[in-house]
Each structure stands twice: as structure tokens, then as C-alpha cells.
C-alpha positions as CSV (number, residue, x, y, z in Angstrom):
1,X,-10.7,4.1,-67.5
2,X,-8.2,2.0,-69.3
3,X,-8.4,-1.8,-69.4
4,X,-7.0,-4.8,-71.3
5,X,-10.0,-6.1,-73.2
6,X,-10.9,-8.8,-75.6
7,X,-13.5,-8.4,-78.4
8,X,-13.4,-12.1,-79.3
9,X,-12.3,-15.3,-77.7
10,X,-9.0,-16.8,-78.9
11,X,-5.3,-16.8,-78.2
12,X,-3.2,-14.3,-76.2
13,X,-3.1,-12.0,-79.2
14,X,-6.7,-11.0,-78.8
15,X,-5.8,-8.7,-75.9
16,X,-5.7,-5.0,-76.6
17,X,-5.6,-1.8,-74.4
18,X,-8.7,0.3,-74.7
19,X,-10.6,3.0,-72.9
20,X,-13.9,1.9,-71.5
21,X,-16.5,3.5,-69.2
22,X,-15.6,3.4,-65.5
23,X,-18.3,1.4,-63.7
24,X,-20.5,2.8,-60.9
25,X,-21.2,0.7,-57.8
26,X,-24.8,-0.3,-57.3
27,X,-26.4,-0.9,-53.9
28,X,-24.3,-3.4,-51.9
29,X,-21.2,-2.9,-54.1
30,X,-17.8,-1.4,-53.9
31,X,-15.8,0.3,-56.7
32,X,-12.2,-0.7,-56.3
33,X,-9.3,1.1,-57.8
34,X,-7.0,-1.8,-58.8
35,X,-3.4,-1.8,-57.8
36,X,-2.7,-5.4,-58.8
37,X,-4.7,-8.1,-60.5
38,X,-3.9,-11.8,-59.9
39,X,-3.7,-14.1,-62.9
40,X,-5.0,-17.7,-62.6
41,X,-5.2,-20.7,-65.0
42,X,-8.9,-20.0,-65.2
43,X,-8.1,-16.7,-67.0
44,X,-6.6,-18.2,-70.1
45,X,-9.5,-20.7,-70.3
46,X,-11.8,-17.8,-69.9
47,X,-10.0,-16.0,-72.8
48,X,-10.5,-19.1,-75.0
49,X,-14.2,-19.2,-74.3
50,X,-14.4,-22.2,-72.0
51,X,-16.6,-20.2,-69.5
52,X,-19.3,-19.7,-72.0
53,X,-21.1,-22.7,-70.4
54,X,-21.5,-20.7,-67.2
55,X,-22.4,-17.2,-68.6
56,X,-22.6,-15.3,-71.9
57,X,-19.6,-13.3,-73.1
58,X,-20.5,-9.6,-73.7
59,X,-17.8,-7.7,-75.6
60,X,-15.7,-5.7,-75.0
61,X,-14.9,-8.2,-72.3
62,X,-12.5,-7.7,-69.3
63,X,-11.0,-10.8,-67.9
64,X,-9.6,-11.2,-64.3
65,X,-11.0,-12.5,-61.1
66,X,-8.5,-11.4,-58.4
67,X,-7.9,-7.7,-57.5
68,X,-6.2,-5.8,-54.7
69,X,-6.4,-2.0,-54.4
70,X,-8.3,0.8,-52.7
71,X,-12.0,1.5,-52.2
72,X,-12.8,4.3,-54.7
73,X,-16.6,4.5,-54.2
74,X,-19.2,2.9,-52.0
75,X,-22.7,1.7,-53.0
76,X,-25.8,2.3,-51.0
77,X,-26.2,0.1,-48.0
78,X,-22.6,-0.9,-47.7
79,X,-21.1,-0.8,-44.1
80,X,-17.6,-1.4,-42.8
81,X,-15.7,0.3,-45.6
82,X,-14.4,3.8,-46.3
83,X,-13.0,5.4,-49.4
84,X,-9.3,4.7,-49.5
85,X,-9.4,1.4,-47.6
86,X,-6.9,-1.2,-48.8
87,X,-8.9,-4.3,-49.9
88,X,-8.7,-7.5,-51.9
89,X,-11.4,-9.6,-53.6
90,X,-12.3,-12.1,-56.3
91,X,-14.5,-9.4,-57.8
92,X,-17.9,-10.0,-59.4
93,X,-16.3,-11.5,-62.5
94,X,-17.5,-15.0,-61.6
95,X,-21.1,-13.7,-61.7
96,X,-20.6,-12.2,-65.1
97,X,-19.2,-8.8,-64.2
98,X,-16.2,-7.2,-65.8
99,X,-12.9,-8.4,-64.4
100,X,-9.8,-7.0,-62.8
101,X,-7.5,-6.3,-65.8
102,X,-8.6,-2.7,-65.5
103,X,-8.0,0.5,-63.5
104,X,-11.3,-0.1,-61.7
105,X,-13.5,-3.1,-60.9
106,X,-16.7,-3.8,-59.0
107,X,-17.3,-6.3,-56.2
108,X,-20.2,-7.1,-53.9
109,X,-19.2,-6.1,-50.4
110,X,-19.5,-9.7,-49.1
111,X,-16.7,-10.6,-51.5
112,X,-14.3,-7.9,-50.3
113,X,-11.9,-8.2,-47.4
114,X,-9.6,-5.6,-45.8
115,X,-5.8,-6.1,-46.4
116,X,-4.1,-6.4,-43.0
117,X,-1.0,-4.5,-42.1
118,X,2.0,-6.5,-43.3
119,X,0.5,-7.5,-46.6
120,X,1.1,-5.7,-49.8
121,X,-1.1,-5.3,-52.9
122,X,0.7,-7.8,-55.0
123,X,0.6,-10.4,-52.2
124,X,-3.1,-9.8,-51.6
125,X,-3.9,-10.1,-55.3
126,X,-2.3,-13.5,-55.3
127,X,-4.7,-14.9,-52.8
128,X,-8.4,-15.0,-53.7
129,X,-9.1,-17.7,-56.4
130,X,-6.2,-20.0,-55.5
131,X,-6.5,-19.8,-51.7
132,X,-10.3,-20.0,-51.7
133,X,-10.3,-22.9,-54.1
134,X,-7.8,-24.8,-51.9
135,X,-9.6,-24.0,-48.7
136,X,-13.0,-25.0,-49.9
137,X,-11.7,-28.2,-51.5
138,X,-9.9,-29.2,-48.3
139,X,-12.3,-28.1,-45.5
140,X,-15.7,-26.9,-46.6
141,X,-16.3,-29.8,-49.0
142,X,-13.5,-32.2,-48.4
143,X,-13.8,-32.4,-44.6
144,X,-10.0,-32.9,-44.1
145,X,-9.2,-33.8,-40.5
146,X,-6.1,-33.8,-38.3
147,X,-4.0,-37.0,-38.7
148,X,-5.4,-38.0,-42.0
149,X,-3.2,-39.1,-44.9
150,X,-3.6,-36.6,-47.7
151,X,-2.2,-36.3,-51.2
152,X,-2.1,-33.0,-53.1
153,X,-1.6,-33.8,-56.8
154,X,0.1,-30.7,-58.2
155,X,1.7,-29.2,-55.2
156,X,3.9,-26.6,-56.8
157,X,1.2,-24.4,-58.5
158,X,-0.6,-21.5,-56.9
159,X,-3.5,-23.5,-55.8
160,X,-1.5,-26.6,-54.9
161,X,1.1,-24.7,-52.8
162,X,-1.8,-23.2,-50.7
163,X,-3.4,-26.6,-50.4
164,X,-0.2,-28.3,-49.1
165,X,0.2,-25.6,-46.5
166,X,-3.4,-25.5,-45.4
167,X,-3.4,-29.3,-45.0
168,X,-0.2,-29.3,-43.0
169,X,-1.6,-26.4,-40.8
170,X,-4.7,-28.4,-40.2
171,X,-2.7,-31.3,-38.8
172,X,-2.9,-33.7,-41.7
173,X,0.0,-35.8,-42.9
174,X,0.7,-34.6,-46.4
175,X,2.2,-36.0,-49.6
176,X,2.4,-34.0,-52.8
177,X,3.4,-34.5,-56.4
178,X,5.5,-32.2,-58.5
179,X,8.2,-32.1,-61.2
180,X,11.8,-32.7,-60.5
181,X,12.7,-29.0,-60.4
182,X,10.1,-28.3,-57.7
183,X,11.0,-31.1,-55.2
184,X,12.8,-28.8,-52.7
185,X,10.2,-26.1,-53.1
186,X,7.3,-28.5,-52.2
187,X,9.2,-30.1,-49.4
188,X,9.7,-26.6,-48.0
189,X,5.9,-26.1,-48.0
190,X,5.8,-28.9,-45.3
191,X,5.0,-32.0,-47.3
192,X,6.1,-35.2,-45.6
193,X,6.5,-37.1,-48.8
194,X,7.2,-35.4,-52.1
195,X,6.7,-37.5,-55.3
196,X,8.5,-36.7,-58.4
197,X,6.0,-37.7,-61.1
198,X,8.6,-37.6,-63.8
199,X,10.8,-40.2,-62.1
200,X,8.5,-42.1,-59.8
201,X,5.3,-44.1,-60.1
202,X,2.6,-42.3,-58.1
203,X,0.7,-45.5,-57.2
204,X,3.8,-47.2,-56.0
205,X,4.9,-44.2,-53.9
206,X,1.5,-44.0,-52.3
207,X,1.3,-47.7,-51.7
208,X,4.5,-47.4,-49.7
209,X,3.6,-44.2,-47.9
210,X,-0.1,-45.0,-47.2
211,X,-0.4,-48.8,-47.4
212,X,-4.1,-48.7,-46.4
213,X,-4.9,-46.0,-48.9
214,X,-5.3,-42.3,-48.7
215,X,-7.9,-40.6,-46.5
216,X,-8.0,-37.6,-48.8
217,X,-6.8,-36.9,-52.3
218,X,-7.0,-33.5,-54.1
219,X,-6.3,-33.5,-57.9
220,X,-5.4,-30.0,-58.8
221,X,-4.0,-30.9,-62.3
222,X,-6.4,-33.0,-64.3
223,X,-7.7,-36.5,-64.8
224,X,-5.3,-37.5,-67.6
225,X,-2.4,-36.9,-65.3
226,X,-3.8,-39.2,-62.5
227,X,-6.0,-41.7,-64.4
228,X,-6.2,-44.2,-61.6
229,X,-6.6,-41.7,-58.7
230,X,-9.5,-43.5,-57.3
231,X,-7.4,-46.6,-56.7
232,X,-5.3,-44.5,-54.2
233,X,-8.2,-43.7,-51.9
234,X,-9.4,-46.1,-49.2
235,X,-13.1,-46.9,-48.8
236,X,-14.6,-44.1,-46.7
237,X,-12.0,-41.6,-48.0
238,X,-12.5,-38.5,-50.0
239,X,-11.4,-37.7,-53.5
240,X,-11.6,-34.0,-54.5
241,X,-11.0,-32.8,-58.1
242,X,-10.6,-29.2,-58.9
243,X,-12.4,-28.9,-62.3
244,X,-10.0,-27.6,-65.0
245,X,-12.6,-27.2,-67.8
246,X,-10.2,-28.9,-70.2
247,X,-9.2,-32.2,-68.5
248,X,-12.0,-33.4,-66.3
249,X,-13.0,-36.6,-68.0
250,X,-16.5,-38.1,-67.6
251,X,-17.6,-36.6,-64.3
252,X,-20.9,-38.6,-63.9
253,X,-19.1,-41.9,-64.6
254,X,-16.3,-40.9,-62.1
255,X,-18.8,-40.1,-59.4
256,X,-20.7,-43.4,-59.9
257,X,-17.5,-45.4,-59.8
258,X,-16.5,-43.7,-56.5
259,X,-19.9,-44.4,-55.0
260,X,-19.5,-48.1,-55.8
261,X,-16.2,-48.1,-53.9
262,X,-17.5,-46.2,-50.9
263,X,-15.4,-43.1,-51.7
264,X,-16.8,-39.6,-51.4
265,X,-16.2,-37.9,-54.8
266,X,-16.2,-34.1,-54.9
267,X,-15.8,-31.8,-57.9
268,X,-15.0,-28.5,-56.2
269,X,-15.3,-25.2,-58.0
270,X,-14.6,-22.0,-56.1
271,X,-17.7,-20.4,-54.5
272,X,-17.0,-16.7,-53.8
273,X,-20.4,-15.9,-52.3
274,X,-19.8,-14.0,-49.0
275,X,-16.2,-15.2,-49.0
276,X,-14.8,-12.1,-47.1
277,X,-14.6,-13.9,-43.8
278,X,-12.6,-16.8,-45.3
279,X,-10.3,-14.4,-47.1
280,X,-9.8,-12.5,-43.8
281,X,-8.9,-15.7,-42.0
282,X,-6.4,-16.7,-44.7
283,X,-4.8,-13.3,-44.7
284,X,-4.4,-13.5,-40.9
285,X,-2.7,-16.9,-41.3
286,X,-0.2,-15.3,-43.5
287,X,0.4,-12.4,-41.2
288,X,0.9,-14.7,-38.3
289,X,3.3,-16.9,-40.2
290,X,1.2,-20.0,-40.1
291,X,1.5,-20.2,-43.9
292,X,3.7,-18.5,-46.4
293,X,3.0,-17.0,-49.8
294,X,4.3,-18.9,-52.9
295,X,6.8,-17.0,-55.1
296,X,5.1,-14.1,-56.8
297,X,6.2,-12.8,-60.2
298,X,4.9,-9.3,-61.1
299,X,4.4,-8.0,-64.6
300,X,3.0,-4.8,-66.1
301,X,-0.7,-4.9,-67.1
302,X,0.4,-4.5,-70.8
303,X,2.3,-7.8,-70.6
304,X,-0.9,-9.8,-69.9
305,X,-0.6,-11.7,-73.2
306,X,2.8,-12.9,-72.3
307,X,1.6,-14.0,-68.8
308,X,-1.2,-16.0,-70.3
309,X,1.2,-17.7,-72.7
310,X,3.4,-18.7,-69.7
311,X,0.5,-20.0,-67.7
312,X,-1.0,-22.0,-70.6
313,X,2.2,-24.0,-70.9
314,X,1.6,-25.4,-67.4
315,X,4.2,-26.5,-64.8
316,X,4.3,-23.1,-63.1
317,X,5.5,-22.5,-59.6
318,X,3.7,-19.9,-57.5
319,X,1.6,-17.0,-58.6
320,X,1.7,-14.3,-61.3
321,X,0.3,-10.8,-60.7
322,X,-0.3,-7.8,-63.0
323,X,0.6,-4.4,-61.7
324,X,-2.1,-2.0,-62.8
325,X,-1.3,1.1,-60.8
326,X,1.0,2.3,-58.0
327,X,-1.3,3.1,-55.1
328,X,1.4,3.8,-52.6
329,X,1.4,0.5,-50.7
330,X,4.3,0.4,-48.2
331,X,2.8,-2.5,-46.3
332,X,5.1,-5.4,-47.2
333,X,7.2,-7.9,-45.4
334,X,5.3,-11.2,-45.6
335,X,7.8,-14.0,-46.0
336,X,7.5,-15.9,-49.3
337,X,8.4,-19.6,-49.7
């Protein structure tokens, strides 16, 4: 099969197109023919070598967590799937497997969900990492409840745009930060209060909107952009940070300070173990219209270096997806924000 590989960590220029062996599914796995691969900020950090703390890099190395496509082969013991089924998944890349910037990729069956009618490959590929990370940070680990005052710091990105919508859907009152150019977009996601971090003081805006302090805060950007975030959360509230690998500060010190103030401090990294049920639920929310997809920009797989360069600059709206193959998906029609 063909893939975009790297043979060393470094800048976007390390990508090259190569022919590599097509993988074979082991017991409990599915081989997926990739139609579209989602691109996440974690991918450029992966390319630079920041994930070495979690697993060794074995070259040639294929990056990419998110994939949508069709089942090409089924490993022993897998039930509920047939060859040709339309599916999406965060793949096995988080466990050290080769990623989705390729014609085929592997995923454990518990990480694979069927794509419902009404959702296309590009749209499904935009979901796994961003949507799962938002969901887990809000609900599984953050305990967000109806009526709570919640701030999403970084509401215009792929993760942030899902977080704003999930929080609104759950009945929370939501504020979000973004740049000037994204104010209308984030307001359209449902945020009650949108804070332009370029022109407003975030602490002053929150003091006015939530005089008693926030019940919940998600920092999806990095500690240097919200250095006094803990001051915004009331005692008994929850402060969730999504680790960036490049701007996380002193995590033990931050946890200790939060404990002193009676704030639950969570550093929430996506867990894709048996995530198929959550992915299915999120996809159904989309199909029902309870949430909407952020804008999706599609690029050919060969343009992956350019996509990484764009993401690395930051301040992106929505999601970027690589088209790997045309697998005849006519199931489209989900409304985008």
C-alpha cells in the first residue's frame, strides 16, 4: 500500500510518499481501507517527536489517529462487522500502531463504530480524537451538569467547537474564548457569552458573567494563554486541562494548588479504549441535529505537509481532513456550523 511516512522526526518536510506492506488484522482487529484521515494538533507534535515519552518511534513511521473508510478484512473473533461496512475510528495509533495517513490501517474492534446514514467519510474522519477528547473532558472526567456555568477556553478549534456544543446540549450555561474573527462562529455554536481574548480581559469578563466563579473550566489551548485560570473557578468547581505536550506548565504544582483551593483539577488525555459506543452516540447526535459539525477543509493526502504547517500556526477554525481514496460515499447532508 502507499502511505505518507516519516523516517525521522522533524518539520513538515520529513514527510514522503512510500510503498509499505499492507497490514494484516490480528484477532480482534479490523483492517480498514481509508477514505479520509482526520488531522489533529497532536499529529504535528507526533511528527516532531513529542510522543516519544509514551511509546518508541519505529521507522518508517505512519502518523494519523483518525480514519474513516470501509472494512477490508476482519480478524478472528470479531463480530458485528462485515467487509464493506462504512466505519470510523481513532485507529490503534495511540497504542503504537501505524496511523491513518495510508491506504489501509488497523484498529481493534472496540475502537471502531459504524458510520450512520447521513454522515460522509470526511465528516466521520473529523470526529474521533476531537470529539472524544471533548466528551471525556466534559462528562467522563469533568462531571459537567445541567445549569452549571462553564467556560471553554479555545472555543473555535476542532476540540473546542465540540466542547461548546456538547456543554450546551447537556444544559450547561456556556462561555467561550476565541479570537476576534471567530466571535460570530462561536456564538453560533450556542455559547451564551463569547470572550474576545484579543480585546477583552478574560478574568474581568468572567467576573461579570459568573460573579461567584465558574463551576467548570476547560482549557483547550495551553497554560501560558490562561495563566490565572484557577482564579476563575469557585471552590468545589472543576478545572480540566487538555494536555498539549508543549504548553502544560508544572502539572504536579498546578494540581497541588488546586487541591489547596478545593478545586478538582483534571488533566484529560483522550482514552480510546472501547470507545465505539461513545463514537456511535456522538454520531447520532449529529444525525439528529443536536450538534453540528465544525467547518471541514479537505486536502489530498499528498498535501499533508502543508496541512501540518497550517495547524502548527494555531488559531484554526474547525477541522482539516486528508482525502486518501474515493470509496463511493454518497451519504452526506449533515449540516455544518
